[in-house]
N, C-alpha and C positions, 0 to 999 in steps of 0.2 A: 610257328608252323614254315619250313621252308620250301615254297614254292617254286624255286628254281632249278629243283632236282627231279623235272616232272618226265623225265625218261628221255631216250635218243628220240630223234626225230627220224623217219625213213625217207631217205633221198631219193629220188626217181630211180638212183640206179639201183637199188639195194632191194634184194628179196622180201617180199611181203607174204605174213602168212596171216590166215582167219577165213571168215564165210566167204562162200563167193567161188563159183566155178570160173575161172583163169579160161582168157581166150589169147592168142596169137595177136601180138600188133598189127595193125592194119596198114596199110598205105591210105594215104589221104583221099586219093582220088575214090580208091574202093570204099571208104566208108561216107564220102558222100554221096557217093553212087546209090548205098543200100540207105542213106537216112536223110532224104530230102528236107525234113525237120532240120536237120542242125544247118543244112546250106542255108535255106531261107531265114535263117535265125542271126545270119552274118551277113546278109545283103548288105552292097551299100560300103563303107568305108569301115565298118565294124568289123572284125577279122580275127577269129583266134587260132589261124594258123590249122594244125592238124589235131586239135584237142578235140576229143580225149584220144590218146593212142597209147594207155597204160593204166593199170587198173588203180582207181579211184579207193582212196581208204577213210571212210565213216567211223570217227571218233564216237564212241559214246560213254559221257562221263560217269557210268554206273554199270553196275555187276552184267554179267549176262542174267537171262532168264525175266526180268522184270518188263512192266509195259514199254519203257523207255526202248529197250532195247528191242523187242519184238516191232515196234514201230519203222525202227529204225532197218531194220530186216525188211521188211514187207514194202517199204517206199523205196529201198533204194534197190532191190531186186528187179522191182518195175521199172527203175531208172533205165538200170543196166541194159533191160531187152529193148529200151527205144533208143538208147546211145552204141549199142553193139559193142559195151564193154563191160568188164566185172566190177563189181563193188565190193569192197571187202570191209566189212563190219568189225571195230576192233573196240573192246571193251577197256576204260582206263579209269577205273572207281580211283575214289579218293578224293578228301577235303573236301565234301560236298560238293562236289564237281570241278573244283579248280583245277586239279592236276590235269586233268583229260581237255580243259577250256585252255590252260597255257601250253599243251603240246599243241595244238592247232595255229594258237596266236604266232607262236614261234615256228610254225611250217613254214615252207615256201610258197610264196602266192600265185601257184600257178593251176590252184583249180583242182588237186590230185589230192587235196586233204578237207574234209568237210568235217565239221562239227555237229553235231544231234545237240543243240543247247536249249536251257529251257527257262523259266522265268528264274529260279532260283540263281543258276551261276551268270545270269547275264545281266540282271537288274536289281538283285538282292545282294547277291555275295561283296560286290564291289562298296558297298557301303554297311555291310553286315561284319566283314572281317577287315583289320587293320593291316594286314599285308597283302594285298592281291596285285599281282605282277601282271595284269593286263586292263586294258581300258575298253569297255565294252562298245563305246563310239569311234577309238581310235586303232583298237587291234585288230575288229572284225568289219566283214562286210556282210550284212546280213543278205540271204538269196530268198527264202521264203517261208512264212509260218505255215506249219504243216496241221497242225490241231490244236485245240483248247479241252483243257480239262478243268473245270470249274470246281470249286471245292463245294464240299453238302454238309447242312447241320445236321447231323444224325444223333438220335438218342436210342437208349437201351429198347428192346420192344415191350417189357414192362413198365415203361415210363408213362406217368399221367400227360406228358405233354404230347398233343397232337398236332401242335402248330407252332410256327416263331413265335406268334402273339401269346401264347401260353408261356413261353422260355421266358420273353422279356418280361409280362406281369409277375412271373416268379422270381427274377432276378431283382427287378425294382423292391417287390415285397421282401426280398432275403437283404436288401442293400439297406432299406430302409432299418433294418433290424441288428444292423453292422455284421452280416454275414452275406454271402455271395453262392452261386452254384460254382460247382467245379467243371471246367472244361480243357477237355483232353486235348494235345495237339501231338502230331510226332518230334517237336522240339522246337525251341526257342530259337526264332529266327526262320523259321519256314516260311513256306508260302501261307499255310494253316495257321499258324499262330499269327502272322499280321493281316489275314485277312479277318480273324477274329479281333484284332484292334482295333480294326477300321470299322467292323460292324458295333462293336461296345460304344464307339463315338457316335456312332449314328445313332443306336439305340439309346443314348446316354444311359447305360446300365454297367456295373462291373463284375467280372465274373474271375474267379481263382483261375488262373493259370495252370495245369499241371501237365509241363513240357515231358514227354517221353523218350525216351533214344531209341526211335525210331514208330514207325506207324502199326508195326502187328503187336506191340504191346499196350499200345492205347485204344486199340480197337477190342482187345482182349477185355481189359477191364473196362470200357465201355458196355460193352456188351454182360460183364457181370454186374453191373450197375452201380460200380465202385467211382466212375465220374458220371454226373448228369448228362452229359453231352459232348460231343466229339465235333472238331471242324477237320476235316479230313478232305483229299482230293477224290473226286468222284472214280477214278479208276482204283484206288486202293481200298475203299470199301465198298466198291461195287458188289461183289460175292456175298458181300454178308448181307446187305441191303435185299439183292433177291433171296435170299434164303430166309431171310424174315427174322434174322439176328437183329439188325439193327432197325430205325425207322427212321426213311427221309424225310426233313422236314421242310429245306429250301436250301435252294440252290445257289450259290453267289456271284453269277454270271448275268448279264444283262437279258438274256432271255433263255428260255427254259433249256434243257440240255433233252440233245436226241434221245440219248441212254436213260432219262428219269424224265419224260415228258409229263408225268401225272403232277411233279413236285413245281410247285411254285417257285420263282425266284425271291430273292430277299427285297429285292425293288417292289415285285406285285405286293408283296408282303406288308409294305407300308414305308418302303425307304428307297424311294425314287432315285433314279442314278447310282444306284449301287451297282460296283461291277469289277470282281477279283476273282485273280483263280490264276491257273497255270497254263502258259501255252509252249507249244514245242517246235523248232525250227530250224533250219539249217543256215549255217554260218560259214564263211570261209575267211582264209587271212585276210586283213587289210592289204589294199593294193592289187589283188588281184584283177585281172583286167575284164571290165565291165561287159564285153562280149561273152566271156565265160560265165560271169555270173547270170546275164540274160539268160543263158544255153541252159542252165541249172535250174534256173526259176522255172522256165516252159515246160522242160520236163518233170520237174517236181509236179507241177500242175497237172499236167498227163497224167499223170501217175495217181494221184489223188483223184481223179475221175475213174479209177479203176474200180470195179466193183467188189473184188476183192480186198483191195485196200481199204476201202468204207468199210466194209465189214469188221475188217479186224482192228479197227482202230474206234469203231463204233462200239463194239461188242466187249472192249476194254475199258469204256465209258467215256471215250473222246467225241470230240465232234469236228469235221474234218472243216478246216479253212483257207487254204491255199491264198490266191491273191500275189502280187507284183512285191519285189523289195520293197520300194517306196515305201509300200502299205504297210509292212512289217517296219521299217524303220520308223513310222509315223508311231507305229505300237512301242515300240522301244523307249523313244524318246516320251511319250505318256507315262507308261508304266517306269522308267526311271524315276522322275517325278515322284510320283505316287507313293512307290513302295520305299525310297529313299527317304522320306517323311514317316512312314510307319515304322520303320526301323529305328529312326531317331525316337518317337515320341514311345516306341516299345520298350526302351532302353536295354536292348537286346545289342550284344556285341562278341564278338570273337576274336581273340589274340591268337 
């Protein structure tokens, strides 16, 4: 795979197309007069000049219409209202998010190009793929973690398994007989697959991994009972869980999901400290002025407090997070160590 042909970057002088209402450029005096928030963010020596005075592009490294795309649109629309500028969401799918990530890594570090990244692109792909032309810690500056979407262990509604303990007991019995339960995931090297690797290690069991080319077919076969269980992100299987087609047994985060509050965590089910799943966050190119990063962080956190933004994220199975860019960097550092080890132990590799 050649990741160097990621498409042309839009320069600040080029026309941009996409979602969002465009507004005329405003003089700095007018902008700061109507936006005390931005002025306060740059008191003292830290200044961002007249930023922002042009549309800001948010690159979503997936196709339009999914949960990630919806999150980008609802959050950036609120940020645009706060900053008095337009945000343009552009979908750049391909290569498990690598093409979109490369596009932002190569963009000008001026705050006008933002990546909505997730766990896969930022702390799994660099260890899963043999040729990734970006380094998460050298090519990007983290802005804010927007939300978490833990994985969930699900079984068909007709399954005899009512709890995680039931699954572990059945798996151990099968292993003792030289057999194993079938575990469906959206694909080899996905967060769901690697989360299952971590769980099998914690529970001292072996499951037969059945990787699919995407979540939809994995869900279909699990509902039909062709697989014993599935490890899925909550947004992916949320509809089927609510419809009663799948039974949620445990979530992989360190606390219960606001979307599935009745479902215990894997830690609660007997594996203290277990915590794995997907997060979503904004990144900008490395060397973007810190004042710009700080402003984007501040405005994104305000957007995450909006009731309609919270409702949208939670209705899709996510949990709103927010916090500082330093908080996000700490999560990146911890997850890079965790997932690089999981990739190595899983044997997954993509050339």
